[in-house]
C-alpha positions as CSV (number, residue, x, y, z in Angstrom):
1,M,-28.7,-97.1,-36.5
2,A,-25.7,-94.8,-36.0
3,I,-22.1,-96.0,-36.2
4,I,-19.7,-94.7,-33.6
5,I,-16.0,-94.4,-34.6
6,G,-13.4,-93.8,-31.9
7,H,-13.1,-94.4,-28.2
8,I,-16.2,-93.2,-26.3
9,G,-15.0,-91.7,-23.1
10,S,-11.7,-90.4,-24.4
11,D,-10.8,-86.8,-24.1
12,A,-10.2,-86.8,-27.9
13,G,-13.8,-87.6,-28.5
14,Y,-15.4,-89.7,-31.2
15,T,-17.4,-89.4,-34.4
16,I,-21.0,-90.6,-35.0
17,L,-22.2,-91.5,-38.5
18,Y,-25.9,-91.3,-38.8
19,P,-28.1,-93.2,-41.3
20,D,-28.9,-90.1,-43.2
21,G,-25.2,-89.6,-43.9
22,T,-24.6,-86.7,-41.5
23,T,-21.8,-86.9,-38.9
24,Y,-21.3,-85.5,-35.5
25,H,-18.0,-85.2,-33.6
26,S,-18.3,-85.4,-29.8
27,P,-15.6,-83.3,-28.2
28,G,-15.0,-85.9,-25.6
29,W,-15.5,-86.2,-21.8
30,A,-13.9,-84.2,-19.1
31,E,-11.3,-85.9,-16.9
32,G,-13.0,-88.1,-14.3
33,Q,-16.4,-88.4,-16.1
34,T,-15.5,-91.6,-17.8
35,E,-14.3,-93.3,-14.7
36,D,-17.6,-92.6,-13.0
37,F,-19.6,-93.7,-16.0
38,L,-17.6,-97.0,-16.4
39,A,-17.9,-97.6,-12.6
40,A,-21.7,-97.3,-12.9
41,V,-21.7,-99.7,-15.9
42,H,-19.7,-102.2,-13.8
43,V,-22.3,-101.8,-11.0
44,V,-25.0,-102.7,-13.5
45,R,-23.1,-105.7,-14.7
46,S,-22.4,-106.9,-11.1
47,A,-25.9,-106.2,-9.9
48,S,-27.4,-108.4,-12.7
49,T,-25.9,-111.4,-11.0
50,I,-27.6,-110.8,-7.6
51,K,-30.2,-113.5,-7.0
52,A,-31.9,-112.1,-3.9
53,P,-35.4,-110.8,-4.8
54,G,-35.6,-107.1,-5.3
55,V,-31.9,-106.3,-4.5
56,A,-30.7,-106.0,-8.1
57,A,-33.7,-103.8,-9.0
58,E,-32.9,-101.4,-6.2
59,V,-29.2,-101.2,-7.1
60,L,-30.0,-100.6,-10.7
61,K,-32.3,-97.7,-10.2
62,G,-29.6,-95.2,-9.3
63,A,-27.0,-96.6,-11.6
64,R,-29.4,-96.6,-14.6
65,A,-30.5,-93.0,-13.9
66,F,-26.9,-91.8,-13.8
67,I,-25.9,-93.8,-17.0
68,E,-28.9,-92.4,-18.9
69,R,-28.0,-88.8,-17.9
70,E,-24.4,-89.3,-19.0
71,I,-25.5,-90.8,-22.3
72,E,-27.9,-88.0,-23.0
73,A,-25.2,-85.5,-22.2
74,H,-22.6,-87.0,-24.4
75,V,-24.3,-88.9,-27.2
76,K,-26.3,-86.8,-29.8
77,S,-29.5,-88.6,-30.5
78,E,-33.0,-87.9,-31.7
79,P,-36.3,-88.7,-29.9
80,G,-37.0,-92.4,-30.3
81,D,-33.4,-93.4,-31.0
82,K,-32.0,-96.4,-29.2
83,V,-28.5,-96.4,-27.7
84,V,-26.7,-99.7,-27.5
85,L,-23.8,-99.6,-25.1
86,L,-21.0,-102.2,-25.6
87,V,-18.4,-102.2,-22.8
88,G,-15.3,-104.4,-23.1
89,G,-13.3,-105.6,-20.2
């Protein structure tokens, strides 16, 4: 498991501490990227409460694909790593 220190999504970036002791400093996200990312995360949160059959699954398809692309672009990981996203608010 990696430990992330800092505010993901800030323009200042954040540091990731890996189990093998190595570190990686992410340079941060460009202006506007975090707003889109967090909006997609909120869509996922809201869609999870929809009870009508199939509706939540359809909403989640596009949001999930976008979130995964953003995580892959901004979080250094190795094949097989799992990313846990905690969003406050």
